[in-house]
C-alpha angles and dihedrals in degrees: 000000000000113000094225093164099043088116088069090065091045093051092042091053092045088056091047094241129146120224089254093051092050092046090051093050092046095042092234133115121276086231091062092051092047095048093048092050093048092047093239090120131034101159104096127153117252092240093053092046090050090050091053092046092048090052088053094046089245132129130227089253089062089069089064092048089056098042126074109237131178120252095263092051090050091052090050093050093047092048091048094052091050092059122096116255096260092052090047089055091050095048093042089055092050092046092049090051090051094052091038098232093139096066 
């Protein structure tokens, strides 16, 4: 399995945090952190991922900087981040409905 979230471990270690400390700061379970870091889980809700990233002083865009994406995905991400905040909200809602993460 691809270790898409390996950078979380790297950043956590850089900050001198244990898994439990990061989980406490992010208000998520230590098991979630551990499984993301090991690559045994990559299906995490956006709100939980944002909580983890906030605790690490990272932004959602940093995930894309750490993850290998194909060219079309990179173009999508770049276009999305150039939008104003209202347009981002509109497109995010549409995208979430398409991939059915809101259900």
